[in-house]
Phi, psi and omega in degrees: 000152178280163178303137179071005173280151178235152177234135173251133183235129176243119180243124181236135176207166174256128182249115179277075185259146173279169182302139179154180179259140183223163172218151179255139175247131182243134178233135174258114187226167171229122184292142173260306175237137182306122175061019181235304183227156177207154170271127180263123179263326181201145178224130173248106187299314180235084184281326181203133178249135179211165180234136176259125180275154180298145177224108185291339184263355183281147174243130183250140177249150181282332178226131182203145174270126181246110177293150179220164176235150179223121178240130180237130177235120179256131178231000000 
């Protein structure tokens, strides 16, 4: 990106979480080796805090593929 440009990123996924309090950590990285090493440009340790309320009708699986979307807008 050029100097003074900004990027907005929207990341959406479904999280099969049990009831409790959670926080998200966000890292801006560039991979060096696939799934092994990366250069870290920025880290936000507690980017968002949220709570999942109990749901008596939900069924949780230990392994599941969760599709996600990523939208980036540079201005």
